[in-house]
PADOZA-683568 format. One record per residue: z, x, y of N, C-alpha, C in turn; residue in three letters; residue number from 1. Coordinates in nm, 2 decimals. Example, Ala and Ser with C-alpha at 12.3 -4.5 7.8 and 13.67 -1.06 7.14 Angstrom:
<sites>
n.Z->0.78	n.X->1.32	n.Y->-0.57	ca.Z->0.78	ca.X->1.23	ca.Y->-0.45	c.Z->0.78	c.X->1.32	c.Y->-0.33	residu->Ala	num->1
n.Z->0.71	n.X->1.28	n.Y->-0.22	ca.Z->0.71	ca.X->1.37	ca.Y->-0.11	c.Z->0.79	c.X->1.29	c.Y->0.00	residu->Ser	num->2
</sites>
This chain:
<sites>
n.Z->-5.23	n.X->16.58	n.Y->18.19	ca.Z->-5.17	ca.X->16.64	ca.Y->18.28	c.Z->-5.03	c.X->16.68	c.Y->18.21	residu->Met	num->1
n.Z->-4.98	n.X->16.82	n.Y->18.26	ca.Z->-4.87	ca.X->16.87	ca.Y->18.19	c.Z->-4.78	c.X->16.92	c.Y->18.33	residu->Asn	num->2
n.Z->-4.64	n.X->16.85	n.Y->18.31	ca.Z->-4.55	ca.X->16.92	ca.Y->18.42	c.Z->-4.47	c.X->17.05	c.Y->18.37	residu->Asn	num->3
n.Z->-4.50	n.X->17.17	n.Y->18.42	ca.Z->-4.43	ca.X->17.31	ca.Y->18.39	c.Z->-4.30	c.X->17.29	c.Y->18.33	residu->Ala	num->4
n.Z->-4.22	n.X->17.23	n.Y->18.46	ca.Z->-4.07	ca.X->17.22	ca.Y->18.44	c.Z->-4.03	c.X->17.12	c.Y->18.30	residu->Gln	num->5
n.Z->-4.10	n.X->17.04	n.Y->18.26	ca.Z->-4.08	ca.X->16.93	ca.Y->18.17	c.Z->-4.00	c.X->16.79	c.Y->18.23	residu->Gly	num->6
n.Z->-3.99	n.X->16.72	n.Y->18.12	ca.Z->-3.92	ca.X->16.58	ca.Y->18.16	c.Z->-3.82	c.X->16.58	c.Y->18.07	residu->Thr	num->7
n.Z->-3.75	n.X->16.45	n.Y->18.10	ca.Z->-3.65	ca.X->16.40	ca.Y->17.98	c.Z->-3.67	c.X->16.25	c.Y->18.00	residu->Ile	num->8
n.Z->-3.70	n.X->16.22	n.Y->17.89	ca.Z->-3.75	ca.X->16.05	ca.Y->17.85	c.Z->-3.60	c.X->15.99	c.Y->17.81	residu->Met	num->9
n.Z->-3.58	n.X->15.87	n.Y->17.89	ca.Z->-3.52	ca.X->15.79	ca.Y->17.85	c.Z->-3.55	c.X->15.66	c.Y->17.79	residu->Val	num->10
n.Z->-3.58	n.X->15.62	n.Y->17.65	ca.Z->-3.64	ca.X->15.50	ca.Y->17.59	c.Z->-3.56	c.X->15.40	c.Y->17.58	residu->Val	num->11
n.Z->-3.54	n.X->15.27	n.Y->17.61	ca.Z->-3.47	ca.X->15.18	ca.Y->17.62	c.Z->-3.53	c.X->15.04	c.Y->17.60	residu->Asn	num->12
n.Z->-3.49	n.X->14.93	n.Y->17.54	ca.Z->-3.55	ca.X->14.82	ca.Y->17.54	c.Z->-3.52	c.X->14.75	c.Y->17.69	residu->Ala	num->13
n.Z->-3.37	n.X->14.78	n.Y->17.72	ca.Z->-3.31	ca.X->14.72	ca.Y->17.87	c.Z->-3.34	c.X->14.79	c.Y->17.96	residu->Ala	num->14
n.Z->-3.39	n.X->14.76	n.Y->18.09	ca.Z->-3.45	ca.X->14.83	ca.Y->18.16	c.Z->-3.31	c.X->14.88	c.Y->18.27	residu->Ala	num->15
n.Z->-3.24	n.X->14.75	n.Y->18.28	ca.Z->-3.10	ca.X->14.80	ca.Y->18.39	c.Z->-3.01	c.X->14.93	c.Y->18.27	residu->Ala	num->16
n.Z->-3.01	n.X->14.92	n.Y->18.18	ca.Z->-2.93	ca.X->15.04	ca.Y->18.09	c.Z->-3.01	c.X->15.16	c.Y->18.09	residu->Thr	num->17
n.Z->-3.15	n.X->15.15	n.Y->18.09	ca.Z->-3.22	ca.X->15.26	ca.Y->18.10	c.Z->-3.23	c.X->15.37	c.Y->18.23	residu->Ala	num->18
n.Z->-3.19	n.X->15.25	n.Y->18.33	ca.Z->-3.18	ca.X->15.31	ca.Y->18.47	c.Z->-3.07	c.X->15.37	c.Y->18.50	residu->Asp	num->19
n.Z->-2.95	n.X->15.32	n.Y->18.44	ca.Z->-2.83	ca.X->15.38	ca.Y->18.45	c.Z->-2.83	c.X->15.53	c.Y->18.39	residu->Asn	num->20
n.Z->-2.90	n.X->15.51	n.Y->18.28	ca.Z->-2.89	ca.X->15.65	ca.Y->18.20	c.Z->-2.97	c.X->15.75	c.Y->18.29	residu->Leu	num->21
n.Z->-3.08	n.X->15.70	n.Y->18.33	ca.Z->-3.16	ca.X->15.80	ca.Y->18.42	c.Z->-3.09	c.X->15.85	c.Y->18.51	residu->Lys	num->22
n.Z->-3.00	n.X->15.76	n.Y->18.60	ca.Z->-2.90	ca.X->15.81	ca.Y->18.74	c.Z->-2.82	c.X->15.88	c.Y->18.70	residu->Glu	num->23
n.Z->-2.76	n.X->15.89	n.Y->18.57	ca.Z->-2.64	ca.X->15.97	ca.Y->18.48	c.Z->-2.72	c.X->16.13	c.Y->18.48	residu->Leu	num->24
n.Z->-2.82	n.X->16.09	n.Y->18.39	ca.Z->-2.90	ca.X->16.26	ca.Y->18.37	c.Z->-2.94	c.X->16.29	c.Y->18.51	residu->Ile	num->25
n.Z->-3.01	n.X->16.23	n.Y->18.63	ca.Z->-3.00	ca.X->16.29	ca.Y->18.74	c.Z->-2.91	c.X->16.37	c.Y->18.81	residu->Glu	num->26
n.Z->-2.78	n.X->16.31	n.Y->18.80	ca.Z->-2.70	ca.X->16.32	ca.Y->18.90	c.Z->-2.62	c.X->16.48	c.Y->18.82	residu->Phe	num->27
n.Z->-2.65	n.X->16.51	n.Y->18.69	ca.Z->-2.64	ca.X->16.63	ca.Y->18.60	c.Z->-2.74	c.X->16.74	c.Y->18.67	residu->Met	num->28
n.Z->-2.83	n.X->16.69	n.Y->18.75	ca.Z->-2.92	ca.X->16.81	ca.Y->18.80	c.Z->-3.03	c.X->16.83	c.Y->18.71	residu->Asp	num->29
n.Z->-3.08	n.X->16.76	n.Y->18.63	ca.Z->-3.15	ca.X->16.73	ca.Y->18.51	c.Z->-3.30	c.X->16.77	c.Y->18.58	residu->Ala	num->30
n.Z->-3.42	n.X->16.82	n.Y->18.51	ca.Z->-3.55	ca.X->16.80	ca.Y->18.55	c.Z->-3.56	c.X->16.66	c.Y->18.56	residu->Pro	num->31
n.Z->-3.69	n.X->16.62	n.Y->18.59	ca.Z->-3.74	ca.X->16.50	ca.Y->18.63	c.Z->-3.68	c.X->16.42	c.Y->18.49	residu->Glu	num->32
n.Z->-3.66	n.X->16.30	n.Y->18.50	ca.Z->-3.63	ca.X->16.19	ca.Y->18.45	c.Z->-3.73	c.X->16.08	c.Y->18.43	residu->Val	num->33
n.Z->-3.76	n.X->16.03	n.Y->18.30	ca.Z->-3.86	ca.X->15.91	ca.Y->18.33	c.Z->-3.83	c.X->15.84	c.Y->18.22	residu->Arg	num->34
n.Z->-3.86	n.X->15.68	n.Y->18.26	ca.Z->-3.81	ca.X->15.56	ca.Y->18.15	c.Z->-3.92	c.X->15.52	c.Y->18.12	residu->Val	num->35
n.Z->-3.88	n.X->15.45	n.Y->17.95	ca.Z->-3.98	ca.X->15.41	ca.Y->17.92	c.Z->-3.91	c.X->15.32	c.Y->17.82	residu->Ala	num->36
n.Z->-4.03	n.X->15.19	n.Y->17.77	ca.Z->-3.99	ca.X->15.11	ca.Y->17.66	c.Z->-4.04	c.X->15.16	c.Y->17.54	residu->Thr	num->37
n.Z->-3.99	n.X->15.09	n.Y->17.43	ca.Z->-4.04	ca.X->15.14	ca.Y->17.29	c.Z->-4.20	c.X->15.12	c.Y->17.29	residu->Pro	num->38
n.Z->-4.25	n.X->15.03	n.Y->17.37	ca.Z->-4.40	ca.X->15.00	ca.Y->17.35	c.Z->-4.45	c.X->15.11	c.Y->17.43	residu->Ala	num->39
n.Z->-4.39	n.X->15.16	n.Y->17.55	ca.Z->-4.48	ca.X->15.25	ca.Y->17.66	c.Z->-4.43	c.X->15.40	c.Y->17.63	residu->Lys	num->40
n.Z->-4.34	n.X->15.45	n.Y->17.54	ca.Z->-4.28	ca.X->15.60	ca.Y->17.56	c.Z->-4.42	c.X->15.69	c.Y->17.53	residu->Trp	num->41
n.Z->-4.50	n.X->15.68	n.Y->17.46	ca.Z->-4.61	ca.X->15.77	ca.Y->17.43	c.Z->-4.70	c.X->15.77	c.Y->17.58	residu->Arg	num->42
n.Z->-4.72	n.X->15.67	n.Y->17.66	ca.Z->-4.79	ca.X->15.72	ca.Y->17.77	c.Z->-4.74	c.X->15.76	c.Y->17.87	residu->Glu	num->43
n.Z->-4.59	n.X->15.79	n.Y->17.86	ca.Z->-4.52	ca.X->15.91	ca.Y->17.94	c.Z->-4.53	c.X->16.00	c.Y->17.88	residu->Val	num->44
n.Z->-4.53	n.X->16.01	n.Y->17.74	ca.Z->-4.49	ca.X->16.17	ca.Y->17.68	c.Z->-4.63	c.X->16.22	c.Y->17.71	residu->Ala	num->45
n.Z->-4.77	n.X->16.16	n.Y->17.71	ca.Z->-4.88	ca.X->16.20	ca.Y->17.73	c.Z->-4.91	c.X->16.25	c.Y->17.89	residu->Glu	num->46
n.Z->-4.81	n.X->16.20	n.Y->17.96	ca.Z->-4.83	ca.X->16.25	ca.Y->18.09	c.Z->-4.74	c.X->16.38	c.Y->18.14	residu->Glu	num->47
n.Z->-4.67	n.X->16.41	n.Y->18.07	ca.Z->-4.60	ca.X->16.54	ca.Y->18.08	c.Z->-4.54	c.X->16.59	c.Y->17.96	residu->Thr	num->48
n.Z->-4.46	n.X->16.69	n.Y->17.96	ca.Z->-4.40	ca.X->16.80	ca.Y->17.88	c.Z->-4.27	c.X->16.70	c.Y->17.84	residu->Arg	num->49
n.Z->-4.23	n.X->16.68	n.Y->17.73	ca.Z->-4.12	ca.X->16.63	ca.Y->17.75	c.Z->-4.03	c.X->16.71	c.Y->17.63	residu->Val	num->50
n.Z->-3.91	n.X->16.73	n.Y->17.74	ca.Z->-3.78	ca.X->16.85	ca.Y->17.70	c.Z->-3.71	c.X->16.79	c.Y->17.58	residu->Glu	num->51
n.Z->-3.67	n.X->16.65	n.Y->17.65	ca.Z->-3.55	ca.X->16.59	ca.Y->17.55	c.Z->-3.59	c.X->16.44	c.Y->17.55	residu->Ala	num->52
n.Z->-3.54	n.X->16.35	n.Y->17.49	ca.Z->-3.55	ca.X->16.20	ca.Y->17.46	c.Z->-3.42	c.X->16.17	c.Y->17.43	residu->Val	num->53
n.Z->-3.38	n.X->16.08	n.Y->17.53	ca.Z->-3.23	ca.X->15.97	ca.Y->17.50	c.Z->-3.31	c.X->15.84	c.Y->17.45	residu->Phe	num->54
n.Z->-3.28	n.X->15.81	n.Y->17.31	ca.Z->-3.27	ca.X->15.64	ca.Y->17.30	c.Z->-3.16	c.X->15.58	c.Y->17.33	residu->Leu	num->55
n.Z->-3.20	n.X->15.49	n.Y->17.39	ca.Z->-3.08	ca.X->15.39	ca.Y->17.44	c.Z->-3.01	c.X->15.31	c.Y->17.32	residu->Gly	num->56
n.Z->-2.91	n.X->15.24	n.Y->17.37	ca.Z->-2.81	ca.X->15.16	ca.Y->17.27	c.Z->-2.85	c.X->15.02	c.Y->17.20	residu->Pro	num->57
n.Z->-2.95	n.X->14.97	n.Y->17.27	ca.Z->-3.00	ca.X->14.85	ca.Y->17.23	c.Z->-3.13	c.X->14.83	c.Y->17.17	residu->Asp	num->58
n.Z->-3.17	n.X->14.94	n.Y->17.13	ca.Z->-3.31	ca.X->14.95	ca.Y->17.05	c.Z->-3.28	c.X->14.89	c.Y->16.89	residu->Leu	num->59
n.Z->-3.37	n.X->14.81	n.Y->16.89	ca.Z->-3.37	ca.X->14.76	ca.Y->16.73	c.Z->-3.40	c.X->14.86	c.Y->16.64	residu->Ala	num->60
n.Z->-3.35	n.X->14.88	n.Y->16.51	ca.Z->-3.34	ca.X->14.94	ca.Y->16.41	c.Z->-3.51	c.X->15.02	c.Y->16.38	residu->Asp	num->61
n.Z->-3.62	n.X->14.90	n.Y->16.37	ca.Z->-3.71	ca.X->14.94	ca.Y->16.35	c.Z->-3.80	c.X->15.00	c.Y->16.46	residu->Asp	num->62
n.Z->-3.76	n.X->14.97	n.Y->16.61	ca.Z->-3.77	ca.X->15.09	ca.Y->16.72	c.Z->-3.74	c.X->15.23	c.Y->16.71	residu->Asp	num->63
n.Z->-3.63	n.X->15.20	n.Y->16.64	ca.Z->-3.57	ca.X->15.37	ca.Y->16.65	c.Z->-3.66	c.X->15.44	c.Y->16.55	residu->Val	num->64
n.Z->-3.67	n.X->15.39	n.Y->16.42	ca.Z->-3.76	ca.X->15.44	ca.Y->16.30	c.Z->-3.86	c.X->15.50	c.Y->16.35	residu->Arg	num->65
n.Z->-3.95	n.X->15.39	n.Y->16.44	ca.Z->-4.10	ca.X->15.41	ca.Y->16.46	c.Z->-4.08	c.X->15.55	c.Y->16.59	residu->Gln	num->66
n.Z->-3.98	n.X->15.55	n.Y->16.65	ca.Z->-3.96	ca.X->15.65	ca.Y->16.79	c.Z->-3.94	c.X->15.80	c.Y->16.73	residu->Leu	num->67
n.Z->-3.86	n.X->15.77	n.Y->16.62	ca.Z->-3.81	ca.X->15.93	ca.Y->16.56	c.Z->-3.94	c.X->15.95	c.Y->16.49	residu->Leu	num->68
n.Z->-4.01	n.X->15.88	n.Y->16.43	ca.Z->-4.14	ca.X->15.94	ca.Y->16.31	c.Z->-4.23	c.X->15.97	c.Y->16.46	residu->Thr	num->69
n.Z->-4.25	n.X->15.91	n.Y->16.55	ca.Z->-4.36	ca.X->15.94	ca.Y->16.68	c.Z->-4.33	c.X->16.08	c.Y->16.73	residu->Gly	num->70
n.Z->-4.19	n.X->16.06	n.Y->16.78	ca.Z->-4.18	ca.X->16.19	ca.Y->16.87	c.Z->-4.18	c.X->16.32	c.Y->16.76	residu->Ile	num->71
n.Z->-4.14	n.X->16.30	n.Y->16.66	ca.Z->-4.16	ca.X->16.38	ca.Y->16.57	c.Z->-4.29	c.X->16.43	c.Y->16.54	residu->Gly	num->72
n.Z->-4.39	n.X->16.34	n.Y->16.52	ca.Z->-4.51	ca.X->16.39	ca.Y->16.49	c.Z->-4.56	c.X->16.48	c.Y->16.62	residu->Asp	num->73
n.Z->-4.51	n.X->16.40	n.Y->16.76	ca.Z->-4.56	ca.X->16.47	ca.Y->16.90	c.Z->-4.51	c.X->16.60	c.Y->16.89	residu->Leu	num->74
n.Z->-4.39	n.X->16.65	n.Y->16.85	ca.Z->-4.34	ca.X->16.79	ca.Y->16.85	c.Z->-4.20	c.X->16.78	c.Y->16.79	residu->Asp	num->75
n.Z->-4.18	n.X->16.84	n.Y->16.66	ca.Z->-4.06	ca.X->16.79	ca.Y->16.59	c.Z->-3.96	c.X->16.87	c.Y->16.63	residu->Pro	num->76
n.Z->-3.97	n.X->16.95	n.Y->16.74	ca.Z->-3.88	ca.X->17.05	ca.Y->16.83	c.Z->-3.78	c.X->16.98	c.Y->16.93	residu->Ser	num->77
n.Z->-3.86	n.X->16.86	n.Y->16.97	ca.Z->-3.79	ca.X->16.79	ca.Y->17.08	c.Z->-3.64	c.X->16.73	c.Y->17.04	residu->Ile	num->78
n.Z->-3.52	n.X->16.75	n.Y->17.11	ca.Z->-3.38	ca.X->16.71	ca.Y->17.09	c.Z->-3.40	c.X->16.60	c.Y->17.14	residu->Pro	num->79
n.Z->-3.35	n.X->16.50	n.Y->17.02	ca.Z->-3.32	ca.X->16.35	ca.Y->17.05	c.Z->-3.18	c.X->16.31	c.Y->17.02	residu->Ile	num->80
n.Z->-3.13	n.X->16.27	n.Y->17.17	ca.Z->-3.01	ca.X->16.20	ca.Y->17.17	c.Z->-3.00	c.X->16.07	c.Y->17.15	residu->Val	num->81
n.Z->-2.93	n.X->16.02	n.Y->17.04	ca.Z->-2.92	ca.X->15.86	ca.Y->16.99	c.Z->-2.77	c.X->15.77	c.Y->17.10	residu->Met	num->82
n.Z->-2.79	n.X->15.72	n.Y->17.15	ca.Z->-2.68	ca.X->15.67	ca.Y->17.17	c.Z->-2.60	c.X->15.56	c.Y->17.11	residu->Leu	num->83
n.Z->-2.49	n.X->15.56	n.Y->17.11	ca.Z->-2.42	ca.X->15.46	ca.Y->17.02	c.Z->-2.37	c.X->15.33	c.Y->17.10	residu->Asp	num->84
n.Z->-2.44	n.X->15.22	n.Y->17.04	ca.Z->-2.39	ca.X->15.08	ca.Y->17.10	c.Z->-2.26	c.X->15.06	c.Y->17.11	residu->Pro	num->85
n.Z->-2.18	n.X->15.14	n.Y->17.02	ca.Z->-2.05	ca.X->15.08	ca.Y->17.03	c.Z->-1.98	c.X->15.18	c.Y->17.11	residu->Glu	num->86
n.Z->-2.05	n.X->15.25	n.Y->17.18	ca.Z->-1.94	ca.X->15.34	ca.Y->17.30	c.Z->-2.00	c.X->15.29	c.Y->17.44	residu->Ala	num->87
n.Z->-2.03	n.X->15.17	n.Y->17.43	ca.Z->-2.06	ca.X->15.10	ca.Y->17.60	c.Z->-2.00	c.X->15.07	c.Y->17.67	residu->Gln	num->88
n.Z->-1.86	n.X->15.07	n.Y->17.64	ca.Z->-1.74	ca.X->14.97	ca.Y->17.67	c.Z->-1.70	c.X->15.08	c.Y->17.80	residu->Ser	num->89
</sites>
């Protein structure tokens, strides 16, 4: 299934943080926003056309490396925004 408009994907280990970020992105009148955990991101990516990915601040280093590799393999032109855990205050 391919969404013509595209999707912004938020990947984070903590559901509450991911949902807060999703609400912020939706507030900015973005296209569809989907939330996924590091283990489930590929399922979301297979259901829609991913336009951008936001990586949450509480991901483990190994998760970040695997996500960067996997997303790059999917489409190296997808913009990835990595959120800084120090900026959460």
